Gaussian input, Z-matrix of N, CA and C with variables (Angstrom, degrees):
# hf/3-21g

backbone

0 1
 N
 C     1     B1
 C     2     B2     1     A1
 N     3     B3     2     A2     1     D1
 C     4     B4     3     A3     2     D2
 C     5     B5     4     A4     3     D3
 N     6     B6     5     A5     4     D4
 C     7     B7     6     A6     5     D5
 C     8     B8     7     A7     6     D6
 N     9     B9     8     A8     7     D7
 C    10    B10     9     A9     8     D8
 C    11    B11    10    A10     9     D9
 N    12    B12    11    A11    10    D10
 C    13    B13    12    A12    11    D11
 C    14    B14    13    A13    12    D12
 N    15    B15    14    A14    13    D13
 C    16    B16    15    A15    14    D14
 C    17    B17    16    A16    15    D15
 N    18    B18    17    A17    16    D16
 C    19    B19    18    A18    17    D17
 C    20    B20    19    A19    18    D18
 N    21    B21    20    A20    19    D19
 C    22    B22    21    A21    20    D20
 C    23    B23    22    A22    21    D21
 N    24    B24    23    A23    22    D22
 C    25    B25    24    A24    23    D23
 C    26    B26    25    A25    24    D24
 N    27    B27    26    A26    25    D25
 C    28    B28    27    A27    26    D26
 C    29    B29    28    A28    27    D27
 N    30    B30    29    A29    28    D28
 C    31    B31    30    A30    29    D29
 C    32    B32    31    A31    30    D30
 N    33    B33    32    A32    31    D31
 C    34    B34    33    A33    32    D32
 C    35    B35    34    A34    33    D33
 N    36    B36    35    A35    34    D34
 C    37    B37    36    A36    35    D35
 C    38    B38    37    A37    36    D36
 N    39    B39    38    A38    37    D37
 C    40    B40    39    A39    38    D38
 C    41    B41    40    A40    39    D39
 N    42    B42    41    A41    40    D40
 C    43    B43    42    A42    41    D41
 C    44    B44    43    A43    42    D42
 N    45    B45    44    A44    43    D43
 C    46    B46    45    A45    44    D44
 C    47    B47    46    A46    45    D45
 N    48    B48    47    A47    46    D46
 C    49    B49    48    A48    47    D47
 C    50    B50    49    A49    48    D48
 N    51    B51    50    A50    49    D49
 C    52    B52    51    A51    50    D50
 C    53    B53    52    A52    51    D51
 N    54    B54    53    A53    52    D52
 C    55    B55    54    A54    53    D53
 C    56    B56    55    A55    54    D54
 N    57    B57    56    A56    55    D55
 C    58    B58    57    A57    56    D56
 C    59    B59    58    A58    57    D57
 N    60    B60    59    A59    58    D58
 C    61    B61    60    A60    59    D59
 C    62    B62    61    A61    60    D60
 N    63    B63    62    A62    61    D61
 C    64    B64    63    A63    62    D62
 C    65    B65    64    A64    63    D63
 N    66    B66    65    A65    64    D64
 C    67    B67    66    A66    65    D65
 C    68    B68    67    A67    66    D66
 N    69    B69    68    A68    67    D67
 C    70    B70    69    A69    68    D68
 C    71    B71    70    A70    69    D69
 N    72    B72    71    A71    70    D70
 C    73    B73    72    A72    71    D71
 C    74    B74    73    A73    72    D72
 N    75    B75    74    A74    73    D73
 C    76    B76    75    A75    74    D74
 C    77    B77    76    A76    75    D75
 N    78    B78    77    A77    76    D76
 C    79    B79    78    A78    77    D77
 C    80    B80    79    A79    78    D78
 N    81    B81    80    A80    79    D79
 C    82    B82    81    A81    80    D80
 C    83    B83    82    A82    81    D81
 N    84    B84    83    A83    82    D82
 C    85    B85    84    A84    83    D83
 C    86    B86    85    A85    84    D84
 N    87    B87    86    A86    85    D85
 C    88    B88    87    A87    86    D86
 C    89    B89    88    A88    87    D87
 N    90    B90    89    A89    88    D88
 C    91    B91    90    A90    89    D89
 C    92    B92    91    A91    90    D90
 N    93    B93    92    A92    91    D91
 C    94    B94    93    A93    92    D92
 C    95    B95    94    A94    93    D93
 N    96    B96    95    A95    94    D94
 C    97    B97    96    A96    95    D95
 C    98    B98    97    A97    96    D96
 N    99    B99    98    A98    97    D97
 C   100   B100    99    A99    98    D98
 C   101   B101   100   A100    99    D99
 N   102   B102   101   A101   100   D100
 C   103   B103   102   A102   101   D101
 C   104   B104   103   A103   102   D102
 N   105   B105   104   A104   103   D103
 C   106   B106   105   A105   104   D104
 C   107   B107   106   A106   105   D105
 N   108   B108   107   A107   106   D106
 C   109   B109   108   A108   107   D107
 C   110   B110   109   A109   108   D108
 N   111   B111   110   A110   109   D109
 C   112   B112   111   A111   110   D110
 C   113   B113   112   A112   111   D111
 N   114   B114   113   A113   112   D112
 C   115   B115   114   A114   113   D113
 C   116   B116   115   A115   114   D114
 N   117   B117   116   A116   115   D115
 C   118   B118   117   A117   116   D116
 C   119   B119   118   A118   117   D117
 N   120   B120   119   A119   118   D118
 C   121   B121   120   A120   119   D119
 C   122   B122   121   A121   120   D120
 N   123   B123   122   A122   121   D121
 C   124   B124   123   A123   122   D122
 C   125   B125   124   A124   123   D123
 N   126   B126   125   A125   124   D124
 C   127   B127   126   A126   125   D125
 C   128   B128   127   A127   126   D126
 N   129   B129   128   A128   127   D127
 C   130   B130   129   A129   128   D128
 C   131   B131   130   A130   129   D129
 N   132   B132   131   A131   130   D130
 C   133   B133   132   A132   131   D131
 C   134   B134   133   A133   132   D132
 N   135   B135   134   A134   133   D133
 C   136   B136   135   A135   134   D134
 C   137   B137   136   A136   135   D135
 N   138   B138   137   A137   136   D136
 C   139   B139   138   A138   137   D137
 C   140   B140   139   A139   138   D138
 N   141   B141   140   A140   139   D139
 C   142   B142   141   A141   140   D140
 C   143   B143   142   A142   141   D141
 N   144   B144   143   A143   142   D142
 C   145   B145   144   A144   143   D143
 C   146   B146   145   A145   144   D144
 N   147   B147   146   A146   145   D145
 C   148   B148   147   A147   146   D146
 C   149   B149   148   A148   147   D147
 N   150   B150   149   A149   148   D148
 C   151   B151   150   A150   149   D149
 C   152   B152   151   A151   150   D150
 N   153   B153   152   A152   151   D151
 C   154   B154   153   A153   152   D152
 C   155   B155   154   A154   153   D153
 N   156   B156   155   A155   154   D154
 C   157   B157   156   A156   155   D155
 C   158   B158   157   A157   156   D156
 N   159   B159   158   A158   157   D157
 C   160   B160   159   A159   158   D158
 C   161   B161   160   A160   159   D159
 N   162   B162   161   A161   160   D160
 C   163   B163   162   A162   161   D161
 C   164   B164   163   A163   162   D162
 N   165   B165   164   A164   163   D163
 C   166   B166   165   A165   164   D164
 C   167   B167   166   A166   165   D165
 N   168   B168   167   A167   166   D166
 C   169   B169   168   A168   167   D167
 C   170   B170   169   A169   168   D168
 N   171   B171   170   A170   169   D169
 C   172   B172   171   A171   170   D170
 C   173   B173   172   A172   171   D171
 N   174   B174   173   A173   172   D172
 C   175   B175   174   A174   173   D173
 C   176   B176   175   A175   174   D174
 N   177   B177   176   A176   175   D175
 C   178   B178   177   A177   176   D176
 C   179   B179   178   A178   177   D177
 N   180   B180   179   A179   178   D178
 C   181   B181   180   A180   179   D179
 C   182   B182   181   A181   180   D180
 N   183   B183   182   A182   181   D181
 C   184   B184   183   A183   182   D182
 C   185   B185   184   A184   183   D183
 N   186   B186   185   A185   184   D184
 C   187   B187   186   A186   185   D185
 C   188   B188   187   A187   186   D186
 N   189   B189   188   A188   187   D187
 C   190   B190   189   A189   188   D188
 C   191   B191   190   A190   189   D189
 N   192   B192   191   A191   190   D190
 C   193   B193   192   A192   191   D191
 C   194   B194   193   A193   192   D192
 N   195   B195   194   A194   193   D193
 C   196   B196   195   A195   194   D194
 C   197   B197   196   A196   195   D195
 N   198   B198   197   A197   196   D196
 C   199   B199   198   A198   197   D197
 C   200   B200   199   A199   198   D198
 N   201   B201   200   A200   199   D199
 C   202   B202   201   A201   200   D200
 C   203   B203   202   A202   201   D201
 N   204   B204   203   A203   202   D202
 C   205   B205   204   A204   203   D203
 C   206   B206   205   A205   204   D204
 N   207   B207   206   A206   205   D205
 C   208   B208   207   A207   206   D206
 C   209   B209   208   A208   207   D207
 N   210   B210   209   A209   208   D208
 C   211   B211   210   A210   209   D209
 C   212   B212   211   A211   210   D210
 N   213   B213   212   A212   211   D211
 C   214   B214   213   A213   212   D212
 C   215   B215   214   A214   213   D213
 N   216   B216   215   A215   214   D214
 C   217   B217   216   A216   215   D215
 C   218   B218   217   A217   216   D216
 N   219   B219   218   A218   217   D217
 C   220   B220   219   A219   218   D218
 C   221   B221   220   A220   219   D219
 N   222   B222   221   A221   220   D220
 C   223   B223   222   A222   221   D221
 C   224   B224   223   A223   222   D222
 N   225   B225   224   A224   223   D223
 C   226   B226   225   A225   224   D224
 C   227   B227   226   A226   225   D225
 N   228   B228   227   A227   226   D226
 C   229   B229   228   A228   227   D227
 C   230   B230   229   A229   228   D228
 N   231   B231   230   A230   229   D229
 C   232   B232   231   A231   230   D230
 C   233   B233   232   A232   231   D231
 N   234   B234   233   A233   232   D232
 C   235   B235   234   A234   233   D233
 C   236   B236   235   A235   234   D234
 N   237   B237   236   A236   235   D235
 C   238   B238   237   A237   236   D236
 C   239   B239   238   A238   237   D237
 N   240   B240   239   A239   238   D238
 C   241   B241   240   A240   239   D239
 C   242   B242   241   A241   240   D240
 N   243   B243   242   A242   241   D241
 C   244   B244   243   A243   242   D242
 C   245   B245   244   A244   243   D243
 N   246   B246   245   A245   244   D244
 C   247   B247   246   A246   245   D245
 C   248   B248   247   A247   246   D246
 N   249   B249   248   A248   247   D247
 C   250   B250   249   A249   248   D248
 C   251   B251   250   A250   249   D249
 N   252   B252   251   A251   250   D250
 C   253   B253   252   A252   251   D251
 C   254   B254   253   A253   252   D252
 N   255   B255   254   A254   253   D253
 C   256   B256   255   A255   254   D254
 C   257   B257   256   A256   255   D255
 N   258   B258   257   A257   256   D256
 C   259   B259   258   A258   257   D257
 C   260   B260   259   A259   258   D258
 N   261   B261   260   A260   259   D259
 C   262   B262   261   A261   260   D260
 C   263   B263   262   A262   261   D261
 N   264   B264   263   A263   262   D262
 C   265   B265   264   A264   263   D263
 C   266   B266   265   A265   264   D264
 N   267   B267   266   A266   265   D265
 C   268   B268   267   A267   266   D266
 C   269   B269   268   A268   267   D267
 N   270   B270   269   A269   268   D268
 C   271   B271   270   A270   269   D269
 C   272   B272   271   A271   270   D270
 N   273   B273   272   A272   271   D271
 C   274   B274   273   A273   272   D272
 C   275   B275   274   A274   273   D273
 N   276   B276   275   A275   274   D274
 C   277   B277   276   A276   275   D275
 C   278   B278   277   A277   276   D276
 N   279   B279   278   A278   277   D277
 C   280   B280   279   A279   278   D278
 C   281   B281   280   A280   279   D279
 N   282   B282   281   A281   280   D280
 C   283   B283   282   A282   281   D281
 C   284   B284   283   A283   282   D282
 N   285   B285   284   A284   283   D283
 C   286   B286   285   A285   284   D284
 C   287   B287   286   A286   285   D285
 N   288   B288   287   A287   286   D286
 C   289   B289   288   A288   287   D287
 C   290   B290   289   A289   288   D288
 N   291   B291   290   A290   289   D289
 C   292   B292   291   A291   290   D290
 C   293   B293   292   A292   291   D291
 N   294   B294   293   A293   292   D292
 C   295   B295   294   A294   293   D293
 C   296   B296   295   A295   294   D294
 N   297   B297   296   A296   295   D295
 C   298   B298   297   A297   296   D296
 C   299   B299   298   A298   297   D297
 N   300   B300   299   A299   298   D298
 C   301   B301   300   A300   299   D299
 C   302   B302   301   A301   300   D300
 N   303   B303   302   A302   301   D301
 C   304   B304   303   A303   302   D302
 C   305   B305   304   A304   303   D303
 N   306   B306   305   A305   304   D304
 C   307   B307   306   A306   305   D305
 C   308   B308   307   A307   306   D306
 N   309   B309   308   A308   307   D307
 C   310   B310   309   A309   308   D308
 C   311   B311   310   A310   309   D309
 N   312   B312   311   A311   310   D310
 C   313   B313   312   A312   311   D311
 C   314   B314   313   A313   312   D312
 N   315   B315   314   A314   313   D313
 C   316   B316   315   A315   314   D314
 C   317   B317   316   A316   315   D315

   B1=1.4414
   B2=1.5266
   B3=1.3135
   B4=1.4593
   B5=1.5192
   B6=1.3056
   B7=1.4539
   B8=1.5234
   B9=1.3245
   B10=1.4586
   B11=1.5193
   B12=1.3208
   B13=1.4629
   B14=1.5112
   B15=1.3214
   B16=1.4569
   B17=1.5242
   B18=1.3356
   B19=1.4551
   B20=1.5172
   B21=1.3217
   B22=1.4593
   B23=1.5202
   B24=1.3169
   B25=1.4624
   B26=1.5140
   B27=1.3075
   B28=1.4636
   B29=1.5291
   B30=1.3016
   B31=1.4665
   B32=1.5269
   B33=1.3273
   B34=1.4655
   B35=1.5329
   B36=1.3261
   B37=1.4568
   B38=1.5328
   B39=1.3293
   B40=1.4668
   B41=1.5289
   B42=1.3157
   B43=1.4681
   B44=1.5244
   B45=1.3152
   B46=1.4599
   B47=1.5202
   B48=1.3277
   B49=1.4639
   B50=1.5250
   B51=1.3395
   B52=1.4546
   B53=1.5092
   B54=1.3219
   B55=1.4597
   B56=1.5200
   B57=1.3105
   B58=1.4533
   B59=1.5241
   B60=1.3281
   B61=1.4544
   B62=1.5277
   B63=1.3381
   B64=1.4673
   B65=1.5136
   B66=1.3141
   B67=1.4708
   B68=1.5293
   B69=1.3250
   B70=1.4614
   B71=1.5176
   B72=1.3207
   B73=1.4512
   B74=1.5302
   B75=1.3313
   B76=1.4631
   B77=1.5249
   B78=1.3278
   B79=1.4619
   B80=1.5197
   B81=1.3209
   B82=1.4614
   B83=1.5237
   B84=1.3418
   B85=1.4661
   B86=1.5342
   B87=1.3217
   B88=1.4620
   B89=1.5226
   B90=1.3208
   B91=1.4533
   B92=1.5139
   B93=1.3211
   B94=1.4576
   B95=1.5197
   B96=1.3322
   B97=1.4556
   B98=1.5182
   B99=1.3248
   B100=1.4600
   B101=1.5162
   B102=1.3301
   B103=1.4527
   B104=1.5180
   B105=1.3155
   B106=1.4563
   B107=1.5238
   B108=1.3135
   B109=1.4545
   B110=1.5189
   B111=1.3106
   B112=1.4551
   B113=1.5300
   B114=1.3281
   B115=1.4644
   B116=1.5301
   B117=1.3254
   B118=1.4646
   B119=1.5238
   B120=1.3045
   B121=1.4651
   B122=1.5291
   B123=1.3289
   B124=1.4616
   B125=1.5228
   B126=1.3184
   B127=1.4609
   B128=1.5128
   B129=1.3216
   B130=1.4559
   B131=1.5231
   B132=1.3104
   B133=1.4621
   B134=1.5135
   B135=1.3263
   B136=1.4535
   B137=1.5264
   B138=1.3108
   B139=1.4650
   B140=1.5310
   B141=1.3284
   B142=1.4630
   B143=1.5253
   B144=1.3203
   B145=1.4592
   B146=1.5175
   B147=1.3275
   B148=1.4560
   B149=1.5244
   B150=1.3370
   B151=1.4568
   B152=1.5173
   B153=1.3324
   B154=1.4611
   B155=1.5177
   B156=1.3271
   B157=1.4596
   B158=1.5212
   B159=1.3243
   B160=1.4661
   B161=1.5268
   B162=1.3378
   B163=1.4650
   B164=1.5299
   B165=1.3068
   B166=1.4658
   B167=1.5247
   B168=1.3120
   B169=1.4570
   B170=1.5131
   B171=1.3163
   B172=1.4600
   B173=1.5207
   B174=1.3082
   B175=1.4624
   B176=1.5247
   B177=1.3224
   B178=1.4676
   B179=1.5230
   B180=1.3115
   B181=1.4633
   B182=1.5169
   B183=1.3344
   B184=1.4576
   B185=1.5250
   B186=1.3213
   B187=1.4507
   B188=1.5209
   B189=1.3252
   B190=1.4606
   B191=1.5180
   B192=1.3298
   B193=1.4580
   B194=1.5203
   B195=1.3170
   B196=1.4673
   B197=1.5327
   B198=1.3234
   B199=1.4693
   B200=1.5251
   B201=1.3304
   B202=1.4547
   B203=1.5178
   B204=1.3158
   B205=1.4666
   B206=1.5112
   B207=1.3051
   B208=1.4573
   B209=1.5220
   B210=1.3436
   B211=1.4578
   B212=1.5204
   B213=1.3184
   B214=1.4622
   B215=1.5201
   B216=1.3277
   B217=1.4582
   B218=1.5188
   B219=1.3225
   B220=1.4624
   B221=1.5211
   B222=1.3060
   B223=1.4615
   B224=1.5161
   B225=1.3143
   B226=1.4666
   B227=1.5115
   B228=1.3225
   B229=1.4649
   B230=1.5139
   B231=1.3284
   B232=1.4587
   B233=1.5271
   B234=1.3130
   B235=1.4659
   B236=1.5214
   B237=1.3216
   B238=1.4602
   B239=1.5322
   B240=1.3195
   B241=1.4665
   B242=1.5241
   B243=1.3201
   B244=1.4629
   B245=1.5253
   B246=1.3092
   B247=1.4610
   B248=1.5270
   B249=1.3498
   B250=1.4687
   B251=1.5173
   B252=1.3166
   B253=1.4648
   B254=1.5262
   B255=1.3182
   B256=1.4641
   B257=1.5248
   B258=1.3300
   B259=1.4631
   B260=1.5230
   B261=1.3429
   B262=1.4573
   B263=1.5170
   B264=1.2924
   B265=1.4538
   B266=1.5272
   B267=1.2240
   B268=1.4571
   B269=1.5353
   B270=1.3338
   B271=1.4484
   B272=1.5947
   B273=24.5025
   B274=1.0487
   B275=1.4336
   B276=1.3149
   B277=1.4620
   B278=1.5341
   B279=1.3098
   B280=1.4640
   B281=1.5150
   B282=1.3224
   B283=1.4646
   B284=1.5188
   B285=1.3027
   B286=1.4575
   B287=1.5295
   B288=1.3088
   B289=1.4625
   B290=1.5160
   B291=1.3337
   B292=1.4667
   B293=1.5117
   B294=1.3472
   B295=1.4719
   B296=1.5190
   B297=1.3142
   B298=1.4668
   B299=1.5158
   B300=1.3442
   B301=1.4574
   B302=1.5120
   B303=1.3413
   B304=1.4509
   B305=1.5264
   B306=1.2995
   B307=1.4561
   B308=1.5027
   B309=1.2893
   B310=1.4683
   B311=1.5146
   B312=1.3249
   B313=1.4597
   B314=1.5150
   B315=1.3150
   B316=1.4678
   B317=1.5176
   A1=108.16
   A2=115.50
   A3=119.09
   A4=109.34
   A5=115.40
   A6=121.83
   A7=108.20
   A8=115.52
   A9=121.68
   A10=107.60
   A11=116.66
   A12=122.44
   A13=109.22
   A14=116.21
   A15=120.85
   A16=109.18
   A17=115.54
   A18=122.02
   A19=109.26
   A20=117.18
   A21=122.88
   A22=108.14
   A23=115.68
   A24=121.61
   A25=108.93
   A26=115.71
   A27=121.49
   A28=108.92
   A29=116.08
   A30=122.15
   A31=112.37
   A32=117.22
   A33=119.67
   A34=114.12
   A35=118.06
   A36=120.15
   A37=109.50
   A38=117.90
   A39=118.67
   A40=110.96
   A41=116.11
   A42=121.00
   A43=109.29
   A44=115.27
   A45=121.71
   A46=108.91
   A47=116.34
   A48=120.84
   A49=108.79
   A50=116.19
   A51=122.70
   A52=108.63
   A53=117.25
   A54=121.73
   A55=105.94
   A56=117.03
   A57=121.69
   A58=109.31
   A59=116.15
   A60=122.69
   A61=110.91
   A62=116.85
   A63=121.92
   A64=107.68
   A65=118.88
   A66=120.51
   A67=111.17
   A68=115.21
   A69=121.78
   A70=110.29
   A71=115.68
   A72=121.80
   A73=106.69
   A74=115.66
   A75=122.23
   A76=106.72
   A77=116.25
   A78=121.78
   A79=108.80
   A80=117.06
   A81=121.75
   A82=108.16
   A83=116.37
   A84=119.60
   A85=111.23
   A86=117.60
   A87=121.22
   A88=108.89
   A89=115.54
   A90=120.70
   A91=112.96
   A92=114.42
   A93=122.01
   A94=108.67
   A95=116.50
   A96=122.28
   A97=109.84
   A98=116.53
   A99=122.47
   A100=106.83
   A101=115.82
   A102=121.75
   A103=108.59
   A104=116.98
   A105=120.98
   A106=108.02
   A107=115.92
   A108=121.71
   A109=110.48
   A110=115.46
   A111=121.26
   A112=109.33
   A113=117.19
   A114=124.46
   A115=113.38
   A116=117.02
   A117=121.61
   A118=106.41
   A119=117.28
   A120=121.65
   A121=112.97
   A122=117.29
   A123=121.04
   A124=111.96
   A125=115.77
   A126=123.05
   A127=105.83
   A128=116.90
   A129=121.68
   A130=108.98
   A131=116.44
   A132=123.22
   A133=107.28
   A134=115.75
   A135=121.02
   A136=109.67
   A137=115.23
   A138=122.80
   A139=108.73
   A140=115.56
   A141=120.90
   A142=109.90
   A143=115.84
   A144=121.52
   A145=113.75
   A146=118.67
   A147=120.99
   A148=110.79
   A149=115.51
   A150=122.65
   A151=110.13
   A152=115.32
   A153=121.08
   A154=107.80
   A155=116.71
   A156=122.16
   A157=109.01
   A158=116.54
   A159=122.46
   A160=107.08
   A161=117.92
   A162=119.97
   A163=112.10
   A164=115.47
   A165=121.53
   A166=110.15
   A167=115.64
   A168=120.72
   A169=115.00
   A170=118.04
   A171=120.41
   A172=110.36
   A173=115.05
   A174=122.24
   A175=106.46
   A176=115.50
   A177=121.48
   A178=108.83
   A179=115.96
   A180=121.79
   A181=106.95
   A182=116.64
   A183=121.52
   A184=109.76
   A185=115.04
   A186=122.02
   A187=108.16
   A188=115.80
   A189=120.90
   A190=110.98
   A191=114.98
   A192=121.55
   A193=110.68
   A194=116.04
   A195=122.95
   A196=113.88
   A197=116.86
   A198=120.52
   A199=113.38
   A200=117.01
   A201=120.08
   A202=110.44
   A203=115.95
   A204=120.64
   A205=109.91
   A206=114.60
   A207=122.53
   A208=105.48
   A209=116.60
   A210=120.57
   A211=110.61
   A212=115.01
   A213=122.00
   A214=107.91
   A215=116.14
   A216=121.97
   A217=107.50
   A218=115.74
   A219=120.93
   A220=109.69
   A221=116.39
   A222=121.42
   A223=109.65
   A224=116.78
   A225=120.51
   A226=110.25
   A227=118.04
   A228=120.79
   A229=111.56
   A230=117.13
   A231=119.94
   A232=112.04
   A233=116.61
   A234=121.54
   A235=107.51
   A236=117.66
   A237=119.42
   A238=111.46
   A239=116.12
   A240=122.25
   A241=112.46
   A242=118.24
   A243=120.43
   A244=111.04
   A245=116.41
   A246=119.73
   A247=110.62
   A248=117.72
   A249=120.17
   A250=110.06
   A251=116.98
   A252=120.59
   A253=110.08
   A254=117.18
   A255=120.32
   A256=110.78
   A257=117.14
   A258=120.10
   A259=110.65
   A260=115.85
   A261=119.41
   A262=110.75
   A263=115.88
   A264=120.20
   A265=109.84
   A266=119.57
   A267=126.15
   A268=111.57
   A269=97.86
   A270=102.58
   A271=109.70
   A272=136.71
   A273=33.36
   A274=113.03
   A275=104.25
   A276=115.53
   A277=109.49
   A278=114.80
   A279=118.31
   A280=112.02
   A281=117.64
   A282=120.70
   A283=108.74
   A284=117.54
   A285=122.35
   A286=111.53
   A287=117.56
   A288=120.41
   A289=111.35
   A290=116.71
   A291=120.96
   A292=110.16
   A293=116.26
   A294=119.51
   A295=110.95
   A296=118.64
   A297=119.24
   A298=110.93
   A299=118.75
   A300=120.41
   A301=111.93
   A302=117.80
   A303=122.02
   A304=113.07
   A305=117.78
   A306=120.67
   A307=108.52
   A308=115.57
   A309=120.58
   A310=107.87
   A311=115.84
   A312=119.64
   A313=106.80
   A314=115.27
   A315=120.24
   A316=110.89
   D1=146.47
   D2=176.36
   D3=-135.54
   D4=153.46
   D5=178.58
   D6=-95.51
   D7=132.89
   D8=177.53
   D9=-123.65
   D10=130.38
   D11=176.59
   D12=-110.58
   D13=143.90
   D14=179.15
   D15=-114.96
   D16=134.93
   D17=178.60
   D18=-123.80
   D19=143.62
   D20=173.67
   D21=-117.86
   D22=136.25
   D23=178.64
   D24=-129.42
   D25=138.87
   D26=175.82
   D27=-94.78
   D28=154.81
   D29=-178.87
   D30=-58.08
   D31=-38.65
   D32=-174.62
   D33=-84.96
   D34=1.43
   D35=176.06
   D36=-75.97
   D37=142.24
   D38=177.61
   D39=-67.68
   D40=157.02
   D41=176.54
   D42=-58.26
   D43=144.51
   D44=179.80
   D45=-112.39
   D46=135.51
   D47=177.55
   D48=-95.48
   D49=129.71
   D50=175.46
   D51=-115.68
   D52=131.13
   D53=168.75
   D54=-95.76
   D55=118.49
   D56=-172.62
   D57=-84.72
   D58=117.10
   D59=-177.32
   D60=-86.21
   D61=-42.04
   D62=176.13
   D63=-133.31
   D64=155.72
   D65=-176.99
   D66=-55.84
   D67=133.46
   D68=-179.55
   D69=-126.88
   D70=150.55
   D71=171.78
   D72=-112.30
   D73=123.53
   D74=176.87
   D75=-103.97
   D76=126.33
   D77=178.75
   D78=-123.01
   D79=125.05
   D80=179.11
   D81=-81.75
   D82=124.92
   D83=179.00
   D84=-98.96
   D85=-34.60
   D86=173.83
   D87=-145.52
   D88=152.86
   D89=177.53
   D90=79.32
   D91=-151.93
   D92=-175.91
   D93=-139.21
   D94=138.46
   D95=-178.53
   D96=-119.19
   D97=131.60
   D98=172.51
   D99=-96.02
   D100=134.58
   D101=-176.32
   D102=-140.74
   D103=133.96
   D104=172.17
   D105=-139.34
   D106=147.28
   D107=-177.61
   D108=-115.27
   D109=145.48
   D110=174.98
   D111=-58.11
   D112=137.59
   D113=179.93
   D114=67.96
   D115=19.73
   D116=177.15
   D117=-128.26
   D118=119.53
   D119=-175.75
   D120=-72.82
   D121=-12.69
   D122=-176.80
   D123=-84.56
   D124=147.88
   D125=165.00
   D126=-104.77
   D127=140.50
   D128=-179.43
   D129=-115.68
   D130=129.23
   D131=174.21
   D132=-111.18
   D133=113.79
   D134=-178.37
   D135=-104.60
   D136=135.25
   D137=178.11
   D138=-99.89
   D139=167.61
   D140=176.91
   D141=-51.87
   D142=131.97
   D143=-179.96
   D144=95.49
   D145=-13.87
   D146=-179.84
   D147=-93.03
   D148=149.96
   D149=-179.29
   D150=-126.45
   D151=161.24
   D152=-179.84
   D153=-147.88
   D154=135.55
   D155=176.79
   D156=-88.79
   D157=124.50
   D158=175.70
   D159=-102.44
   D160=110.95
   D161=-176.99
   D162=-73.13
   D163=149.58
   D164=176.59
   D165=-60.18
   D166=146.37
   D167=175.61
   D168=85.90
   D169=2.67
   D170=179.03
   D171=-106.88
   D172=167.93
   D173=173.21
   D174=-114.53
   D175=133.85
   D176=-179.94
   D177=-125.41
   D178=143.66
   D179=173.21
   D180=-111.38
   D181=132.57
   D182=-178.31
   D183=-128.85
   D184=147.48
   D185=176.57
   D186=-156.85
   D187=163.11
   D188=-178.39
   D189=-94.09
   D190=152.49
   D191=172.56
   D192=-74.93
   D193=-171.37
   D194=-174.02
   D195=-54.72
   D196=-37.88
   D197=-177.17
   D198=-97.07
   D199=13.87
   D200=-177.36
   D201=81.98
   D202=-178.54
   D203=179.87
   D204=-153.23
   D205=147.72
   D206=169.90
   D207=-124.39
   D208=127.00
   D209=-176.81
   D210=-131.08
   D211=147.41
   D212=171.36
   D213=-103.65
   D214=139.99
   D215=178.35
   D216=-125.86
   D217=128.80
   D218=178.38
   D219=-137.99
   D220=157.92
   D221=178.17
   D222=-67.81
   D223=131.86
   D224=176.54
   D225=-68.36
   D226=-21.22
   D227=178.17
   D228=-65.12
   D229=-22.58
   D230=-178.82
   D231=-92.53
   D232=1.62
   D233=179.50
   D234=-105.43
   D235=135.21
   D236=-177.15
   D237=-63.38
   D238=160.46
   D239=-172.45
   D240=-59.00
   D241=-39.49
   D242=-179.78
   D243=-63.53
   D244=-43.88
   D245=179.68
   D246=-67.44
   D247=-36.73
   D248=177.23
   D249=-60.61
   D250=-43.63
   D251=178.84
   D252=-62.65
   D253=-40.44
   D254=178.88
   D255=-64.99
   D256=-40.31
   D257=178.33
   D258=-63.20
   D259=-38.78
   D260=-178.94
   D261=-64.72
   D262=-29.20
   D263=179.20
   D264=-79.61
   D265=-33.97
   D266=-175.18
   D267=-72.31
   D268=131.34
   D269=176.54
   D270=-88.94
   D271=120.72
   D272=-90.20
   D273=-148.54
   D274=-141.14
   D275=-179.51
   D276=-62.65
   D277=145.29
   D278=-179.51
   D279=-76.46
   D280=-25.01
   D281=179.96
   D282=-93.32
   D283=81.50
   D284=-175.41
   D285=-58.06
   D286=-36.36
   D287=177.49
   D288=-59.99
   D289=-39.74
   D290=176.71
   D291=-61.31
   D292=-43.05
   D293=-177.67
   D294=-63.22
   D295=-38.18
   D296=-178.40
   D297=-73.78
   D298=-25.30
   D299=176.19
   D300=-77.74
   D301=-33.19
   D302=-169.52
   D303=-107.19
   D304=-40.25
   D305=179.62
   D306=-153.96
   D307=158.49
   D308=176.57
   D309=-120.68
   D310=128.28
   D311=175.96
   D312=-77.77
   D313=120.39
   D314=-175.45
   D315=-88.92

């Protein structure tokens, strides 16, 4: 069993910084998500259906595209190794306790 959290972001919300405590997989379910990682010169724009692996120990900034975004976040530890590798290739919360276990809003 794995825990999946869903987040909704509006276009006019400021970017949010996440400090990743354990590896996470972010999957966009609707809209578009902007993602950038500390020490990575690339910006990533994810569309509905796309996923991205956020490695532990990094800082990520996330924001929604023009139409907002809805994303699911789950622990990468609960995803099998093959799927984790595929995610790596692929280009607040009401439960505050969950946020401190999984990510920290910086």
